[in-house]
N, CA, C and O of each residue as an XYZ file, in Angstrom:
316
protein
N    -113.781     32.601    -45.938
C    -112.398     32.497    -45.421
C    -112.392     31.259    -44.456
O    -113.315     31.014    -43.679
N    -111.147     30.432    -44.599
C    -111.097     29.124    -43.603
C    -111.033     29.632    -42.247
O    -110.638     30.751    -41.920
N    -111.477     28.671    -41.451
C    -111.374     28.778    -39.796
C    -110.031     28.260    -39.321
O    -109.449     28.701    -38.330
N    -109.588     27.300    -40.097
C    -108.383     26.465    -39.792
C    -107.814     25.859    -40.905
O    -108.510     25.557    -41.874
N    -106.417     25.618    -40.857
C    -105.811     24.829    -42.161
C    -105.226     23.589    -41.412
O    -104.610     23.630    -40.347
N    -105.508     22.540    -42.111
C    -104.746     21.530    -41.587
C    -103.338     21.215    -42.234
O    -103.081     21.692    -43.340
N    -102.445     20.445    -41.591
C    -101.200     20.439    -41.915
C    -100.810     20.199    -43.499
O     -99.741     20.583    -43.973
N    -101.716     19.584    -44.167
C    -101.719     19.265    -45.616
C    -102.016     20.450    -46.427
O    -101.900     20.404    -47.652
N    -102.381     21.475    -45.831
C    -103.011     22.624    -46.443
C    -104.335     22.763    -46.742
O    -104.817     23.796    -47.206
N    -104.989     21.690    -46.477
C    -106.683     21.751    -46.809
C    -106.992     22.790    -45.662
O    -106.399     22.913    -44.590
N    -108.062     23.504    -46.147
C    -108.622     24.613    -45.367
C    -110.004     24.084    -44.889
O    -110.759     23.456    -45.632
N    -110.279     24.388    -43.583
C    -111.524     23.973    -42.928
C    -112.437     25.256    -42.365
O    -112.031     26.104    -41.571
N    -113.742     25.196    -42.953
C    -114.653     26.091    -42.184
C    -115.707     25.571    -41.547
O    -116.562     24.902    -42.127
N    -115.725     25.866    -40.176
C    -116.857     25.246    -39.402
C    -118.261     25.735    -39.811
O    -118.501     26.931    -39.978
N    -119.146     24.795    -39.959
C    -120.525     25.187    -40.210
C    -121.459     24.931    -39.029
O    -122.054     23.883    -38.777
N    -121.479     26.031    -38.380
C    -122.276     26.057    -37.105
C    -123.583     25.862    -37.109
O    -124.257     25.606    -36.111
N    -124.005     25.983    -38.294
C    -125.494     25.566    -38.733
C    -125.643     24.067    -38.601
O    -126.759     23.578    -38.427
N    -124.741     23.452    -38.664
C    -124.795     22.022    -38.495
C    -124.832     21.363    -37.070
O    -125.087     20.188    -36.809
N    -124.539     22.320    -36.263
C    -124.347     21.948    -34.735
C    -125.670     22.271    -34.044
O    -126.231     23.338    -34.293
N    -126.202     21.374    -33.167
C    -127.319     21.977    -32.446
C    -126.651     22.453    -30.960
O    -125.530     22.143    -30.554
N    -127.465     23.134    -30.395
C    -127.030     23.384    -28.893
C    -127.049     22.323    -28.077
O    -126.323     22.428    -27.089
N    -127.738     21.209    -28.209
C    -127.643     20.126    -27.615
C    -126.283     19.367    -27.613
O    -125.754     18.850    -26.629
N    -125.758     19.393    -29.025
C    -124.593     18.683    -29.256
C    -123.521     19.613    -28.586
O    -122.730     19.082    -27.805
N    -123.443     20.804    -28.802
C    -122.399     21.708    -28.151
C    -122.403     21.318    -26.657
O    -121.329     21.049    -26.119
N    -123.471     21.279    -26.015
C    -123.422     21.118    -24.546
C    -123.048     19.733    -24.040
O    -122.506     19.568    -22.947
N    -123.353     18.752    -24.866
C    -122.938     17.297    -24.667
C    -121.271     17.324    -24.905
O    -120.562     16.540    -24.274
N    -120.704     18.273    -25.852
C    -119.479     17.952    -26.037
C    -118.675     18.701    -25.023
O    -117.483     18.401    -24.950
N    -119.174     19.698    -24.169
C    -118.532     20.272    -23.240
C    -118.563     19.329    -21.895
O    -117.741     19.593    -21.018
N    -119.330     18.413    -21.729
C    -119.554     17.545    -20.727
C    -118.345     16.454    -20.733
O    -118.185     15.701    -21.694
N    -117.495     16.429    -19.565
C    -116.285     15.591    -19.441
C    -116.611     14.044    -19.849
O    -115.812     13.290    -20.405
N    -117.890     13.738    -19.478
C    -118.255     12.347    -19.662
C    -118.642     11.814    -21.229
O    -118.746     10.661    -21.648
N    -118.795     12.967    -21.847
C    -119.121     12.767    -23.384
C    -118.238     11.844    -23.975
O    -117.051     12.034    -23.709
N    -118.536     10.803    -24.778
C    -117.525      9.935    -25.311
C    -116.795     10.541    -26.484
O    -117.381     11.229    -27.320
N    -115.468     10.264    -26.532
C    -114.515     10.664    -27.423
C    -114.892     10.681    -28.608
O    -114.819     11.716    -29.270
N    -115.370      9.532    -29.106
C    -115.923      8.907    -30.546
C    -117.094     10.042    -31.001
O    -117.132     10.605    -32.095
N    -118.016     10.226    -29.909
C    -118.986     11.267    -30.531
C    -118.555     12.693    -30.648
O    -119.119     13.477    -31.410
N    -117.562     13.016    -29.893
C    -116.862     14.183    -29.969
C    -116.226     14.378    -31.383
O    -116.212     15.480    -31.931
N    -115.708     13.269    -31.934
C    -114.939     13.284    -33.111
C    -115.980     13.185    -34.240
O    -115.660     13.674    -35.323
N    -117.270     12.570    -34.105
C    -118.116     12.483    -34.931
C    -119.002     14.146    -35.237
O    -119.335     14.575    -36.342
N    -119.164     14.666    -34.204
C    -119.876     16.087    -34.193
C    -118.780     16.908    -34.808
O    -119.193     17.739    -35.616
N    -117.434     16.874    -34.612
C    -116.382     17.719    -35.216
C    -116.402     17.642    -36.769
O    -116.383     18.587    -37.558
N    -116.442     16.368    -37.025
C    -116.412     15.675    -38.577
C    -117.675     16.543    -39.149
O    -117.510     17.332    -40.080
N    -118.861     16.357    -38.570
C    -120.050     16.883    -39.043
C    -120.056     18.178    -39.422
O    -120.663     18.542    -40.429
N    -119.318     19.073    -38.582
C    -119.507     20.571    -38.808
C    -118.376     21.161    -39.442
O    -118.375     22.336    -39.811
N    -117.246     20.248    -39.604
C    -116.067     20.629    -40.111
C    -115.693     20.218    -41.718
O    -115.025     20.836    -42.546
N    -116.379     18.958    -41.809
C    -116.141     18.250    -43.178
C    -115.090     17.478    -43.079
O    -114.845     16.841    -44.104
N    -114.258     17.289    -42.034
C    -112.953     16.720    -41.955
C    -113.351     15.048    -41.758
O    -114.169     14.722    -40.898
N    -112.837     14.260    -42.446
C    -113.148     12.760    -42.379
C    -112.781     12.397    -40.763
O    -111.864     12.953    -40.161
N    -113.524     11.526    -40.264
C    -113.380     10.916    -39.100
C    -111.994     10.321    -38.988
O    -111.336     10.509    -37.966
N    -111.483      9.543    -40.091
C    -110.081      8.946    -39.926
C    -109.095     10.056    -39.887
O    -108.063      9.866    -39.244
N    -109.283     11.231    -40.514
C    -108.331     12.287    -40.363
C    -108.263     12.891    -38.983
O    -107.162     13.061    -38.459
N    -109.365     13.220    -38.372
C    -109.552     13.719    -37.189
C    -108.900     12.620    -36.141
O    -108.127     13.079    -35.301
N    -109.122     11.394    -36.136
C    -108.751     10.475    -35.064
C    -107.213     10.179    -35.264
O    -106.552      9.712    -34.336
N    -106.659     10.461    -36.497
C    -105.100     10.484    -36.863
C    -104.302     11.610    -36.334
O    -103.075     11.566    -36.244
N    -105.090     12.706    -35.957
C    -104.213     13.914    -35.705
C    -103.284     13.761    -34.524
O    -103.442     12.923    -33.636
N    -102.436     14.522    -34.578
C    -101.628     14.599    -33.344
C    -102.468     15.348    -32.185
O    -103.432     16.039    -32.513
N    -102.126     15.218    -30.916
C    -102.685     15.861    -29.894
C    -102.709     17.355    -29.915
O    -103.680     17.998    -29.516
N    -101.639     17.883    -30.381
C    -101.467     19.195    -30.459
C    -102.214     19.768    -31.800
O    -102.837     20.830    -31.765
N    -102.130     19.192    -32.659
C    -103.049     19.613    -33.854
C    -104.458     19.502    -33.539
O    -105.190     20.405    -33.946
N    -104.986     18.491    -32.847
C    -106.465     18.338    -32.338
C    -106.863     19.636    -31.556
O    -107.776     20.429    -31.784
N    -105.896     19.621    -30.548
C    -106.257     20.762    -29.548
C    -106.288     22.172    -30.246
O    -107.131     22.946    -29.793
N    -105.430     22.666    -31.371
C    -105.620     23.763    -32.188
C    -106.707     23.684    -32.838
O    -107.423     24.686    -32.824
N    -107.080     22.696    -33.464
C    -108.583     22.620    -34.014
C    -109.791     23.152    -33.209
O    -110.553     24.083    -33.467
N    -109.743     22.102    -31.918
C    -110.778     22.396    -31.101
C    -110.685     23.647    -30.668
O    -111.803     24.122    -30.464
N    -109.568     24.579    -30.382
C    -109.422     25.951    -29.953
C    -110.233     26.904    -30.770
O    -111.029     27.772    -30.412
N    -109.698     26.400    -32.365
C    -110.432     27.534    -33.314
C    -111.926     27.188    -33.293
O    -112.769     28.026    -33.611
N    -112.233     25.981    -32.925
C    -113.884     25.673    -33.061
C    -114.395     26.426    -31.750
O    -115.405     27.117    -31.880
N    -113.879     26.364    -30.695
C    -114.460     27.190    -29.622
C    -114.467     28.539    -29.840
O    -115.513     29.154    -29.635
N    -113.259     29.245    -30.308
C    -113.226     30.536    -30.540
C    -114.478     31.049    -31.644
O    -115.070     32.114    -31.468
N    -114.750     30.211    -32.692
C    -115.705     30.579    -33.591
C    -117.075     30.432    -32.984
O    -117.965     31.208    -33.330
N    -117.306     29.458    -32.076
C    -118.573     29.407    -31.262
C    -118.894     30.593    -30.531
O    -120.025     31.079    -30.566
N    -117.801     31.162    -29.764
C    -117.726     32.286    -28.964
C    -118.181     33.408    -29.708
O    -118.996     34.193    -29.222
N    -117.692     33.548    -30.913
C    -117.991     34.940    -31.637
C    -118.019     34.438    -33.254
O    -117.072     34.574    -34.028
N    -119.318     33.830    -33.583
C    -119.451     33.171    -34.894
C    -119.232     34.283    -36.161
O    -118.773     33.955    -37.256
N    -119.611     35.533    -35.834
C    -119.420     36.655    -36.791
C    -118.129     37.200    -37.089
O    -117.925     37.843    -38.119
N    -117.307     36.984    -36.283
C    -115.969     37.614    -36.226
C    -114.972     37.179    -37.390
O    -115.087     36.000    -37.723
N    -114.191     37.790    -37.940
C    -113.218     37.384    -38.990
C    -112.162     36.435    -38.124
O    -111.618     36.746    -37.064
N    -112.031     35.280    -38.811
C    -111.398     34.120    -38.125
C    -109.696     34.465    -37.925
O    -108.924     33.810    -37.225
N    -109.412     35.478    -38.609
C    -107.893     35.945    -38.799
C    -107.474     36.945    -37.820
O    -106.329     37.395    -37.848
C-alpha cells in the first residue's frame, strides 16, 4: 500500500531500509543542506530528484509529513 500519492497519481512507498539512522539524524539538523535532504528522500521514495525539486512547497511539506509519520510508526497502516 502506498504511503503517499503524487499529484499525477503516482504512488510512493517509503523504503525505510534504505535510510540509515545517521541520514535521518542529519535530515533533522536545520544546518543540513537542502540538496542532501532531497537526495535522501529520493533514495528512500524512488521519486526522481527533478520531481522533488519541482514540487510546490505545500506538496513537499505533505510528502515530508507522511515520511515523518512512517518513520515514527513504520509498521502502521498508512491510511
